[in-house]
Backbone as ProteinMPNN parsed JSONL, in Angstrom:
{"seq_chain_A": "XXXXXXXXXXXXXXXXXXXXXXXXXXXXXXXXXXXXXXXXXXXXXXXXXXXXXXXXXXXXXXXXXXXXXXXXXXXXXXXXXXXXXXXXXXXXXXXXXXXXXXXXXXXXXXXXXXXXXXXXXXXXXXXXXXXXXXXXXXXXXXXXXXXXXXXXXXXXXXXXXXXXXXXXX", "coords_chain_A": {"N_chain_A": [[121.189, 96.977, 87.131], [118.678, 96.31, 89.484], [115.671, 94.491, 89.079], [112.356, 95.449, 89.928], [110.657, 93.78, 92.567], [107.93, 93.537, 93.042], [104.984, 94.727, 91.444], [102.8, 97.508, 91.137], [99.593, 97.066, 90.134], [97.071, 98.069, 90.065], [94.301, 99.829, 91.628], [91.995, 99.803, 94.282], [88.879, 101.171, 93.885], [86.271, 101.255, 94.688], [83.203, 99.584, 95.705], [81.026, 96.951, 94.539], [77.817, 96.008, 94.561], [76.595, 93.584, 97.011], [78.14, 91.417, 97.669], [80.915, 91.516, 98.097], [82.373, 92.313, 95.9], [84.943, 94.042, 94.223], [85.577, 97.257, 92.84], [87.921, 98.171, 90.486], [90.571, 100.239, 89.438], [92.561, 99.705, 86.826], [96.06, 99.464, 86.263], [97.297, 97.914, 84.544], [97.985, 96.735, 81.238], [96.406, 94.764, 80.179], [93.5, 92.84, 81.007], [94.132, 90.292, 81.546], [96.204, 90.205, 83.337], [94.98, 90.04, 85.745], [94.207, 87.372, 86.141], [92.366, 84.463, 87.225], [93.459, 82.644, 90.101], [95.922, 83.819, 90.422], [98.073, 85.353, 92.8], [97.643, 88.266, 94.651], [98.615, 91.28, 96.307], [97.125, 93.33, 98.569], [97.398, 96.599, 99.601], [97.097, 99.074, 101.935], [97.722, 102.646, 102.067], [100.796, 103.422, 103.552], [100.674, 101.281, 105.395], [100.722, 97.844, 106.554], [99.875, 95.193, 104.352], [97.858, 92.611, 102.815], [97.836, 89.297, 101.405], [95.89, 87.987, 98.695], [93.943, 85.643, 96.823], [93.048, 85.741, 93.44], [89.804, 85.211, 92.371], [88.055, 85.783, 90.3], [87.873, 88.025, 87.538], [86.478, 90.71, 85.766], [85.724, 92.845, 82.96], [84.511, 96.148, 83.541], [82.789, 98.932, 82.818], [85.062, 101.526, 82.796], [86.916, 100.124, 84.155], [87.686, 97.332, 86.265], [85.913, 94.573, 87.626], [86.571, 92.863, 90.514], [86.958, 89.784, 92.104], [87.865, 88.439, 95.107], [89.369, 85.801, 97.01], [88.012, 85.156, 100.164], [86.942, 87.669, 100.501], [83.918, 88.312, 100.905], [81.718, 89.86, 101.439], [80.038, 93.055, 101.587], [81.031, 94.778, 103.634], [83.664, 93.831, 104.169], [84.771, 94.32, 101.654], [84.478, 97.133, 101.43], [86.348, 97.957, 103.315], [88.664, 97.68, 101.917], [88.805, 99.631, 100.001], [90.668, 102.044, 98.315], [93.059, 100.751, 98.622], [96.192, 99.792, 97.197], [96.924, 97.507, 94.554], [99.124, 94.954, 94.288], [101.435, 92.826, 92.522], [103.558, 90.0, 92.424], [106.526, 90.101, 90.568], [107.381, 87.717, 89.359], [105.039, 86.46, 88.628], [104.23, 87.614, 86.355], [104.364, 87.767, 82.759], [107.391, 87.896, 80.781], [108.119, 91.006, 79.284], [107.318, 91.782, 75.859], [109.529, 92.113, 73.003], [111.066, 95.288, 72.779], [109.271, 96.463, 74.538], [108.408, 97.49, 77.848], [108.009, 97.105, 81.377], [106.552, 99.703, 83.19], [107.523, 100.238, 85.787], [110.079, 99.232, 85.642], [111.353, 101.142, 84.161], [111.34, 103.484, 85.639], [113.474, 105.71, 87.283], [115.628, 105.268, 85.61], [118.443, 106.624, 83.831], [118.364, 109.213, 81.4], [119.894, 109.739, 78.419], [120.866, 111.855, 75.904], [121.758, 111.747, 72.447], [123.02, 114.063, 71.406], [122.726, 116.09, 73.346], [123.545, 115.039, 75.739], [123.411, 114.067, 79.209], [120.112, 114.078, 80.27], [118.4, 113.675, 82.416], [116.667, 111.874, 85.042], [114.179, 109.31, 84.811], [111.151, 109.98, 86.249], [108.457, 109.642, 86.243], [105.713, 108.282, 84.354], [103.308, 108.633, 81.826], [100.286, 107.681, 80.143], [99.184, 108.458, 76.819], [97.475, 107.534, 75.008], [98.261, 107.032, 72.269], [101.135, 106.889, 72.479], [103.29, 106.338, 75.275], [104.476, 108.772, 77.663], [107.523, 109.848, 78.899], [108.457, 111.273, 81.951], [111.047, 113.227, 82.648], [113.452, 114.245, 84.928], [115.828, 116.653, 85.964], [117.157, 117.963, 88.5], [115.465, 120.903, 88.935], [114.544, 121.048, 86.406], [112.321, 119.846, 84.033], [111.688, 117.447, 81.573], [109.708, 116.259, 78.946], [109.464, 113.235, 77.318], [108.576, 111.577, 74.468], [107.671, 108.214, 74.136], [108.611, 106.935, 71.566], [109.739, 105.446, 68.545], [111.098, 107.276, 66.959], [112.352, 108.959, 68.735], [113.418, 107.488, 70.862], [116.3, 105.765, 71.147], [117.55, 103.505, 72.315], [116.917, 101.209, 75.014], [118.209, 100.213, 78.009], [117.734, 98.251, 80.533], [119.408, 96.837, 82.187], [121.801, 98.375, 82.214], [120.756, 100.712, 83.101], [120.03, 102.881, 81.49], [118.45, 105.039, 79.158], [118.655, 105.802, 75.863], [118.432, 108.603, 73.782], [117.366, 110.457, 70.843], [116.768, 113.487, 70.464], [114.906, 116.216, 68.987], [116.539, 119.262, 67.806], [115.359, 121.67, 68.803], [114.136, 120.883, 71.126]], "CA_chain_A": [[120.076, 97.505, 87.901], [117.763, 95.255, 89.93], [114.269, 94.631, 88.7], [111.437, 95.538, 91.038], [110.12, 92.459, 92.869], [106.476, 93.552, 92.894], [104.475, 95.844, 90.662], [101.448, 97.98, 91.392], [98.827, 96.816, 88.905], [95.765, 98.699, 90.127], [93.873, 100.423, 92.896], [90.579, 99.573, 94.589], [88.219, 102.474, 93.87], [84.923, 101.177, 95.249], [82.605, 98.247, 95.797], [79.918, 96.734, 93.614], [76.877, 95.031, 95.109], [76.66, 93.208, 98.425], [78.876, 90.159, 97.859], [82.353, 91.692, 98.232], [83.016, 92.613, 94.625], [85.707, 95.282, 94.245], [85.783, 98.02, 91.616], [89.357, 98.399, 90.408], [91.177, 100.994, 88.344], [93.707, 98.887, 86.442], [97.23, 100.081, 85.648], [97.82, 96.904, 83.619], [97.546, 96.892, 79.854], [95.437, 93.724, 79.859], [92.786, 92.237, 82.127], [94.762, 88.994, 81.797], [97.063, 90.351, 84.516], [94.132, 89.706, 86.89], [93.599, 86.068, 85.877], [92.072, 83.647, 88.409], [94.544, 81.828, 90.621], [97.082, 84.648, 90.75], [98.131, 85.942, 94.132], [97.888, 89.706, 94.677], [98.821, 91.845, 97.628], [96.405, 94.588, 98.708], [98.145, 97.375, 100.58], [96.664, 100.449, 102.181], [98.846, 103.572, 102.123], [101.598, 103.463, 104.787], [100.333, 100.206, 106.33], [100.935, 96.497, 106.032], [98.751, 94.697, 103.573], [97.545, 91.186, 102.898], [97.733, 88.571, 100.13], [94.607, 87.401, 98.324], [93.919, 84.942, 95.548], [92.004, 86.219, 92.536], [88.832, 84.201, 91.967], [87.471, 86.168, 89.018], [87.972, 89.438, 87.152], [85.733, 90.976, 84.538], [85.691, 94.266, 82.606], [83.337, 96.886, 83.997], [82.931, 100.34, 82.418], [86.465, 101.836, 82.491], [87.758, 99.42, 85.108], [87.554, 95.886, 86.426], [85.291, 94.041, 88.831], [87.5, 91.859, 91.006], [86.468, 88.918, 93.17], [89.011, 87.872, 95.812], [89.072, 84.785, 98.016], [87.901, 85.677, 101.523], [86.216, 88.943, 100.516], [82.617, 87.808, 100.487], [80.608, 90.74, 101.788], [80.272, 94.479, 101.318], [81.856, 95.388, 104.686], [85.058, 93.472, 103.91], [85.173, 95.012, 100.43], [84.61, 98.568, 101.713], [87.589, 98.161, 104.059], [89.79, 97.619, 100.974], [88.769, 100.78, 99.096], [91.863, 102.875, 98.44], [94.253, 99.908, 98.633], [96.889, 99.478, 95.963], [96.988, 96.076, 94.261], [100.46, 94.616, 93.81], [101.635, 91.445, 92.108], [104.969, 89.651, 92.312], [107.021, 90.136, 89.187], [107.497, 86.375, 88.779], [103.738, 86.033, 88.131], [103.978, 88.321, 85.101], [105.208, 87.316, 81.652], [108.425, 88.843, 80.356], [107.562, 91.875, 78.245], [107.731, 91.514, 74.483], [110.655, 92.919, 72.54], [110.827, 96.732, 72.694], [108.268, 96.906, 75.501], [108.956, 97.41, 79.197], [107.12, 97.464, 82.47], [106.834, 101.074, 83.616], [108.327, 100.277, 87.006], [111.475, 98.982, 85.279], [111.897, 102.36, 83.554], [111.467, 104.549, 86.639], [114.813, 105.839, 87.846], [116.675, 105.152, 84.598], [119.004, 107.858, 83.301], [118.09, 109.481, 79.992], [121.061, 110.374, 77.811], [120.603, 112.185, 74.506], [122.9, 111.612, 71.536], [123.713, 115.356, 71.246], [122.635, 116.941, 74.534], [124.114, 114.368, 76.908], [122.517, 113.682, 80.301], [118.879, 114.873, 80.344], [117.88, 113.516, 83.764], [116.186, 110.53, 85.374], [112.741, 109.12, 84.629], [110.467, 110.035, 87.544], [107.058, 109.279, 86.079], [105.316, 107.935, 82.986], [101.855, 108.688, 81.679], [99.8, 107.28, 78.824], [98.459, 109.474, 76.05], [96.632, 106.828, 74.05], [99.107, 106.509, 71.194], [102.459, 106.58, 73.02], [103.534, 106.786, 76.636], [105.38, 109.904, 77.778], [108.433, 109.777, 80.033], [108.732, 112.516, 82.649], [112.468, 113.16, 82.976], [113.813, 115.401, 85.75], [117.215, 116.924, 86.318], [116.966, 119.082, 89.427], [114.143, 121.523, 88.759], [114.208, 121.019, 84.987], [111.525, 118.676, 83.646], [111.583, 117.232, 80.134], [108.78, 115.202, 78.558], [110.008, 112.511, 76.168], [107.625, 110.641, 73.887], [108.196, 106.861, 73.924], [108.391, 106.644, 70.152], [110.989, 105.016, 67.906], [111.799, 108.435, 66.404], [113.063, 109.658, 69.805], [114.094, 106.533, 71.738], [117.257, 104.955, 70.404], [117.676, 102.208, 72.981], [116.614, 101.121, 76.445], [118.964, 99.148, 78.663], [117.363, 98.133, 81.941], [120.6, 96.344, 82.874], [122.746, 99.478, 82.394], [120.049, 101.842, 83.702], [120.108, 104.029, 80.58], [117.623, 105.196, 77.966], [119.361, 106.685, 74.927], [117.47, 109.311, 72.94], [117.763, 111.392, 69.797], [115.723, 114.499, 70.523], [115.08, 117.318, 68.019], [117.373, 120.398, 68.264], [114.584, 122.671, 69.549], [113.434, 120.193, 72.204]], "C_chain_A": [[119.135, 96.361, 88.255], [116.349, 95.533, 89.472], [113.426, 94.685, 89.972], [110.817, 94.17, 91.291], [108.603, 92.415, 92.813], [106.053, 94.836, 92.2], [103.087, 96.221, 91.14], [100.675, 97.847, 90.09], [97.44, 97.45, 88.934], [95.495, 99.278, 91.496], [92.379, 100.164, 93.066], [89.905, 100.939, 94.723], [86.82, 102.453, 94.484], [84.461, 99.738, 95.35], [81.416, 98.177, 94.852], [79.023, 95.65, 94.217], [77.161, 94.696, 96.563], [77.583, 92.036, 98.713], [80.398, 90.302, 97.904], [83.097, 91.98, 96.947], [83.684, 93.986, 94.691], [85.706, 95.935, 92.867], [87.256, 98.421, 91.615], [89.698, 99.27, 89.212], [92.468, 100.267, 88.024], [94.811, 99.731, 85.827], [97.821, 99.134, 84.604], [97.226, 97.129, 82.232], [96.423, 95.912, 79.507], [94.767, 93.199, 81.126], [93.381, 90.872, 82.48], [95.719, 89.03, 82.986], [96.305, 89.919, 85.773], [93.508, 88.315, 86.738], [93.42, 85.266, 87.168], [93.262, 82.766, 88.794], [95.783, 82.625, 90.983], [96.948, 85.205, 92.164], [98.435, 87.433, 93.993], [98.002, 90.153, 96.128], [98.089, 93.171, 97.663], [97.008, 95.354, 99.876], [97.543, 98.764, 100.722], [97.905, 101.351, 102.282], [99.487, 103.559, 103.508], [101.233, 102.401, 105.825], [100.702, 98.87, 105.714], [99.688, 96.058, 105.289], [98.587, 93.205, 103.742], [97.456, 90.584, 101.503], [96.337, 87.993, 99.96], [94.792, 86.632, 97.03], [92.776, 85.498, 94.717], [91.107, 85.041, 92.167], [88.28, 84.489, 90.58], [87.711, 87.657, 88.794], [87.209, 89.615, 85.849], [85.74, 92.476, 84.252], [84.405, 94.904, 83.112], [83.572, 98.369, 83.732], [84.388, 100.61, 82.083], [87.422, 101.117, 83.44], [87.51, 97.931, 85.093], [86.754, 95.611, 87.681], [86.144, 92.857, 89.258], [86.893, 91.112, 92.19], [87.69, 88.249, 93.797], [88.56, 86.843, 96.838], [89.052, 85.444, 99.4], [87.213, 87.025, 101.637], [84.828, 88.639, 99.979], [81.429, 88.634, 100.968], [81.023, 92.203, 101.62], [81.183, 95.128, 102.357], [83.338, 95.089, 104.483], [85.586, 94.209, 102.686], [85.394, 96.503, 100.691], [85.898, 98.879, 102.464], [88.818, 98.176, 103.145], [89.827, 98.786, 99.984], [89.979, 101.677, 99.386], [93.159, 102.077, 98.441], [94.861, 99.817, 97.242], [96.901, 97.968, 95.803], [98.351, 95.81, 93.636], [100.516, 93.146, 93.435], [103.138, 91.205, 92.039], [105.363, 89.586, 90.852], [107.054, 88.751, 88.557], [106.161, 85.803, 88.308], [103.382, 86.7, 86.795], [104.856, 87.759, 83.991], [106.3, 88.345, 81.376], [107.815, 89.716, 79.268], [108.11, 91.497, 76.866], [108.896, 92.428, 74.112], [110.219, 94.376, 72.349], [109.611, 97.201, 73.493], [108.849, 96.668, 76.892], [107.848, 97.67, 80.191], [107.535, 98.845, 82.957], [107.77, 101.103, 84.811], [109.791, 99.947, 86.736], [112.134, 100.237, 84.723], [112.126, 103.478, 84.572], [112.861, 104.536, 87.241], [115.936, 105.711, 86.829], [117.158, 106.54, 84.168], [118.64, 107.982, 81.827], [119.256, 110.293, 79.449], [120.766, 110.586, 76.329], [121.888, 112.138, 73.697], [123.702, 112.914, 71.427], [123.774, 116.161, 72.541], [123.247, 116.325, 75.781], [123.042, 114.03, 77.93], [121.33, 114.634, 80.37], [118.324, 114.843, 81.765], [117.484, 112.074, 84.006], [114.671, 110.472, 85.215], [112.086, 109.058, 86.008], [109.012, 109.608, 87.461], [106.821, 108.948, 84.607], [103.805, 108.093, 82.928], [101.453, 108.321, 80.262], [99.094, 108.448, 78.135], [97.484, 108.841, 75.078], [97.485, 106.208, 72.969], [100.457, 106.04, 71.733], [102.55, 107.076, 74.451], [104.516, 107.951, 76.611], [106.199, 109.738, 79.05], [108.575, 111.168, 80.633], [110.162, 112.386, 83.172], [112.839, 114.423, 83.748], [115.308, 115.433, 86.005], [117.171, 118.167, 87.193], [115.564, 119.627, 89.274], [113.684, 121.517, 87.305], [113.494, 119.709, 84.658], [111.418, 118.624, 82.126], [110.623, 116.092, 79.885], [109.299, 114.564, 77.282], [108.986, 111.478, 75.718], [108.306, 109.286, 73.66], [107.842, 106.427, 72.507], [109.734, 106.34, 69.519], [111.767, 106.173, 67.284], [112.663, 109.146, 67.449], [113.872, 108.725, 70.701], [115.005, 105.65, 70.892], [117.38, 103.565, 70.992], [117.31, 102.341, 74.446], [117.405, 99.945, 76.988], [118.625, 99.163, 80.148], [118.606, 97.749, 82.74], [121.59, 97.465, 83.175], [122.098, 100.705, 83.031], [120.017, 103.083, 82.829], [119.093, 103.914, 79.442], [118.355, 106.203, 77.08], [118.338, 107.286, 73.965], [118.169, 110.086, 71.828], [116.64, 112.401, 69.708], [115.973, 115.589, 69.476], [115.885, 118.467, 68.643], [116.611, 121.347, 69.17], [113.812, 122.072, 70.726], [113.824, 120.752, 73.539]], "O_chain_A": [[118.829, 95.528, 87.402], [115.891, 96.676, 89.48], [113.75, 94.04, 90.969], [110.482, 93.463, 90.341], [108.034, 91.353, 92.559], [106.68, 95.884, 92.351], [102.29, 95.356, 91.505], [101.044, 98.433, 89.073], [96.709, 97.383, 87.946], [96.333, 99.228, 92.397], [91.601, 100.289, 92.12], [90.295, 101.758, 95.555], [86.249, 103.506, 94.769], [85.223, 98.801, 95.114], [80.874, 99.196, 94.424], [79.445, 94.502, 94.361], [77.871, 95.423, 97.258], [77.793, 91.689, 99.875], [81.107, 89.305, 97.764], [84.325, 91.899, 96.908], [83.088, 94.961, 95.147], [85.819, 95.253, 91.849], [87.774, 98.941, 92.604], [89.182, 99.068, 88.113], [93.375, 100.216, 88.855], [94.558, 100.595, 84.988], [98.736, 99.505, 83.868], [96.117, 97.643, 82.083], [95.59, 96.194, 78.646], [95.392, 93.124, 82.184], [93.162, 90.359, 83.577], [96.01, 87.99, 83.577], [96.915, 89.485, 86.75], [92.376, 88.109, 87.175], [94.227, 85.378, 88.091], [93.965, 82.224, 87.942], [96.611, 82.161, 91.767], [95.85, 85.486, 92.643], [99.376, 87.816, 93.298], [97.537, 89.476, 97.046], [98.394, 94.059, 96.866], [97.116, 94.838, 100.988], [97.485, 99.533, 99.762], [99.005, 100.87, 102.551], [98.793, 103.673, 104.518], [101.461, 102.606, 107.017], [100.96, 98.77, 104.515], [98.582, 96.513, 105.581], [99.106, 92.608, 104.685], [97.061, 91.25, 100.546], [95.691, 87.572, 100.92], [95.686, 86.931, 96.237], [91.671, 85.701, 95.221], [91.587, 84.004, 91.709], [88.061, 83.577, 89.783], [87.746, 88.444, 89.74], [87.284, 88.779, 84.949], [85.758, 93.288, 85.177], [83.345, 94.279, 83.111], [84.443, 98.988, 84.343], [84.921, 99.983, 81.167], [88.601, 101.462, 83.518], [87.173, 97.342, 84.065], [86.888, 96.316, 88.682], [86.411, 91.955, 88.463], [86.388, 91.712, 93.138], [88.458, 87.576, 93.109], [87.507, 86.989, 97.459], [89.961, 86.195, 99.755], [86.927, 87.483, 102.744], [84.583, 88.695, 98.774], [80.285, 88.184, 100.918], [82.207, 92.525, 101.525], [82.027, 95.949, 102.0], [84.175, 95.982, 104.608], [86.727, 94.672, 102.684], [86.381, 97.074, 100.228], [86.481, 99.946, 102.275], [89.888, 98.631, 103.549], [90.778, 98.914, 99.214], [90.268, 102.015, 100.534], [94.239, 102.646, 98.281], [94.148, 99.77, 96.239], [96.891, 97.231, 96.789], [98.69, 96.366, 92.592], [99.757, 92.326, 93.951], [103.899, 92.09, 91.647], [104.62, 89.079, 90.011], [106.788, 88.607, 87.364], [106.143, 84.762, 87.651], [102.36, 86.384, 86.187], [105.976, 87.32, 84.253], [106.149, 89.523, 81.701], [107.074, 89.219, 78.42], [109.213, 90.966, 76.738], [109.202, 93.388, 74.819], [109.14, 94.651, 71.824], [108.996, 98.215, 73.161], [109.668, 95.771, 77.094], [106.873, 98.362, 79.894], [108.723, 99.126, 83.117], [108.708, 101.9, 84.848], [110.661, 100.338, 87.515], [113.354, 100.38, 84.806], [113.004, 104.32, 84.387], [113.366, 103.492, 87.656], [117.086, 106.013, 87.147], [116.387, 107.5, 84.143], [118.61, 106.992, 81.097], [119.567, 111.378, 79.942], [120.46, 109.645, 75.597], [122.967, 112.451, 74.2], [124.931, 112.876, 71.362], [124.768, 116.838, 72.804], [123.447, 117.019, 76.778], [121.901, 113.74, 77.57], [121.504, 115.844, 80.511], [117.835, 115.856, 82.266], [117.899, 111.169, 83.283], [113.971, 111.457, 85.452], [112.418, 108.202, 86.828], [108.4, 109.256, 88.47], [107.623, 109.289, 83.737], [103.102, 107.729, 83.87], [102.172, 108.604, 79.304], [98.493, 109.305, 78.783], [96.743, 109.548, 74.395], [97.446, 104.995, 72.765], [100.872, 104.912, 71.466], [101.967, 108.102, 74.804], [105.29, 108.105, 75.666], [105.656, 109.517, 80.133], [108.791, 112.139, 79.907], [110.45, 111.547, 84.025], [112.58, 115.536, 83.29], [115.955, 114.41, 86.226], [117.151, 119.289, 86.688], [114.585, 118.904, 89.46], [112.564, 121.931, 87.003], [113.983, 118.62, 84.957], [111.1, 119.621, 81.477], [110.71, 115.056, 80.545], [109.545, 115.248, 76.289], [108.58, 110.612, 76.493], [109.383, 109.217, 73.068], [106.905, 105.66, 72.285], [110.753, 106.909, 69.909], [112.979, 106.064, 67.099], [113.602, 109.857, 67.093], [114.902, 109.127, 71.242], [114.546, 104.891, 70.039], [117.324, 102.568, 70.273], [117.379, 103.42, 75.036], [117.291, 98.822, 76.495], [119.149, 99.969, 80.916], [118.832, 98.266, 83.834], [122.16, 97.51, 84.265], [122.793, 101.63, 83.453], [119.981, 104.205, 83.336], [118.907, 102.851, 78.85], [118.638, 107.323, 77.504], [117.495, 106.582, 73.409], [119.374, 110.332, 71.865], [115.673, 112.204, 68.972], [117.121, 115.854, 69.119], [115.907, 118.621, 69.864], [117.139, 121.788, 70.191], [112.914, 122.721, 71.262], [113.331, 120.293, 74.569]]}, "name": "protein", "num_of_chains": 1, "seq": "XXXXXXXXXXXXXXXXXXXXXXXXXXXXXXXXXXXXXXXXXXXXXXXXXXXXXXXXXXXXXXXXXXXXXXXXXXXXXXXXXXXXXXXXXXXXXXXXXXXXXXXXXXXXXXXXXXXXXXXXXXXXXXXXXXXXXXXXXXXXXXXXXXXXXXXXXXXXXXXXXXXXXXXXX"}
């Protein structure tokens, strides 16, 4: 299975002040993903986007304040509200052992030790303690907790997540 070439790491939700500062809802686990010097691509829905260099990022309430090269006033910043923020995969570190980028998991088949094929991962959401995989097979949806008690193995290369789900699951 091919790895995704770019990942969505956040979304511009608003502006802050008059100097072009963007308010960002981050999908990344760490603010380090937004480190100065990295190139990001801001893309409005269903339109072409543009590359920017990150000048500075800082935590702000439940999000991030982001300063981009060339976005130096409120009008330019307001035009970017609603844009997704993408980054090339090669700018990200390889995930640690037994961790994966969400976008690598989307589309993988989930096969249970006893029940066989459960479906394909269509979405993932955080719960605080463990992420939850949304697995669909036609109209049937199964939620699988990303916990060592349920996930036996993940093979991005083979496109399979192997599980051991309880009998009454």
